[in-house]
N, C-alpha and C positions, 0 to 999 in steps of 0.2 A: 818787178813785183812777182813773187812766187805764185804759181797757178793755184796752190793749195788755199791761199787766202781768198782768191776770187771764188773758188768752189765753196769754201766755208761760208762766205757771205751770201752768195746767190742761192745756195741750197739750204740755208737756214729757213725753216718752215714759214715764219712770218714774212720774211723777205721774198721768198719764192711766191707766196700767194699775192703779195702786193705787186711783184714784177709781172706776173701773169695778168693781173687785173689791169695794170697799166698798158700792157701790150694790146689787150682786148679794147680798152678805151681808145688807144691811139689808132687802132684799126678802124674804129668807127669815125675817126677824124679824117682818114685818108681821102675819102671822096670830097672833102670840103677844104682841103689844104690851100686852095687858091683864095679863100675868103679871109679878108683881113680881120673880120670880127672873131673868127675862130682863133687866130693867133693872139689877138688881144685877150680873149678869154683865157687862153692857155697861160699867157704871161701873168695875167691877174691872179690866176690860181697859184702860180709859183710865188708871187709876192705875198699873197694871202698866207701861204703856209710859212713863209719866212717870218712873218709877224707872229703867227700862232706859235712857231717854234720858241720864240723868246718869251711870249706872254705865258704860255703854259708851263714852261720850265721855271720861270720866276714865281708865278702866282699860284699854280696848281701843284706842280711836282715838289715845290719847296714850302708848301703849306705847313703851318705848325701842326704838330702831331695831333691828329683827331683822337678824341676819347672813344669814339665808336669803333669797336673791333672790326666791323664790316668795312668802314672807310679806311681804317688803318691798314687792313690787309690789301686793299686796292692800291693805296698810295705806296705801300712797301713794295709791291710788285712793279708799279710804274716807275718808282725812282729811289725810294729810301734804300732798298736793298742793293741797288746799283752803286750807291755811294759807299756802302759797307764793303761791297765786293766788286770794285770797278772793272776788273778784268774777267769777270764771270760772263761768258758768252750767253748763257741762258737768261741773264738779266739785262743784257745790253740793248736789245731792240724793243721797240714798242710792240706790244701784243696786238694781234688783229682784233681781239675783242674790244680793244680801245679805239683803234684807228678806224675800223670800218663803220661803226655807228656814227662817229664824228664826221666822216665823209658823207654818210647818208644824210645827215642834217645839213651839211654844206650844200649837197645836191638839191635838197628840197628848197632851201633858201635861194639858191641860184636860179632854179626853175621858176619860183614865184616872182623873181625880179625880171627875168628875161622872157619867160613863156616859150623858151626854145630848148628842146632836148639836145640839139646839136651844140649849142653854145654851152649848155650845162655840162655836157660830156667833156668838152674841151677844157672847161674850168676845172673839173675834177681830175682830168688827165694832168693838168698843170700842178695841182696839189700833189698827186701821186708821184710825179717825177721829182718834185722837190723833197717830198718825204723820203724817197729812195736816196737822193743826194745827201740829205741830212743823216740818214742811217749809215751811209757809206763813210761820210766824214767822221761820224761818231765811232764807227767800227775801227777806222784807221787810228783814231786817237788812243784806242785801248788795246791795240794789237802791236806786236813787235814789227811794225812796218815803218819805213822811212819814206814819207811822202815825196813825190817827185819834185813838186814845185816848192819854192821858198814860202809862198803863201800857205800851202798845205802844212808845211813844217811849223810855221808860226801859229796857225790855228790849232794845231795839235798841242803845242806848248801852252797856249792860252787856256785850252780846255782842261789840261792837267792842272793848271793853277786852281781852277774851280774845284777840282777834286781834292787836291792835296795842300792847297794854301788857305783858301777861304771860300766857302760855298755861297757866300752872299754877293759875289761878283762874277763877271765873265760868264753870263748865262748863254750867250750866243755860241752855237756849235759850228755853224756854217759861216758865220760872219759876225763882226763886232759892231755893226751899224747901230743896232738898237741899244746895246750896252753904252756906246758912246753918246747916243742921243738922250738916254734916260739915266745917266750917271752911275752905271754899274760897271764901267770899265775903268779900272784904277791902275796906277803904277804898282806893280807887284811888290816892289821894295818898300812901299809905304803902307802896305796892308798887313795887318797882324795875322799870325797863324791862328786859324780857328780851331778850337778843341772839338768842334762838332762836325767838321768837314767830312769825316768818315762815319758819323753816327747822327743822322738828321733827327732821329726820334728824341734825342736829348735836348732839343732846342725849346721845348715847352709844349704844352697841350692846348688845343682849342676845344671848346665845349660844343662840338658838332655831333649830334646824336642821330642815329637811324635805328 
C-alpha cells in the first residue's frame, strides 16, 4: 500500500482527532492492562460499535428524506451526499460533531452502569478503535486501493454493491454479520438495480419537523 494513502487517512482532520483521542484513552488503560475487566470492557465497546455501525447506517443514515431543512442538511452531510458522491473524501468520514457527542452519551451510560471511570474509559477506547477500523475499511472501499486480504477485497466489493446496485441491502461496512442475521444480505444477482442508490433524497419524504 502506498504511503500516500496512509497519510491521507490518518491526517484527515476527523480521523486525526479520533486517533489522538484513542491514544490518550489507551494511555489511561495502560496501568490497568492486567485487569480482565478492562479487556472485557474494551471488547464490549468494540462489539457495541459494530452493532451501532449497522443500526445507524440502516435506520438513521437511510431515513426517508426529512421535510425539515435542518434535519435534511444534517442527514445529507452524514450520508445522503456520500451516496451522491461516493468517492469524495470530504464526505467519506463521520464528522467529529456527530461522533464525539455520541461517545459522550455512551460514556455517561457506561459510567452509570459501572460506576467506574477506568472501565468506562476502556469501553470508550473499544468504541474508538472500532470506529477507526470502520473508517479505514470504508476509506479503502472508496479509494483505488486493493486490500491485502481476500476478506478485505470481498468486503470492499460488497460495500460497493450497496452504493451502485441497491442501497437497501449490504449495510455492514466492516462485516456482514448483522446483514445476514436481519435479512439485508442478498444474492447480488437476485437484487434489482435501484434507481435511487445514488440519490437517497428521491426515496420519499418523512414529515419530521424541527
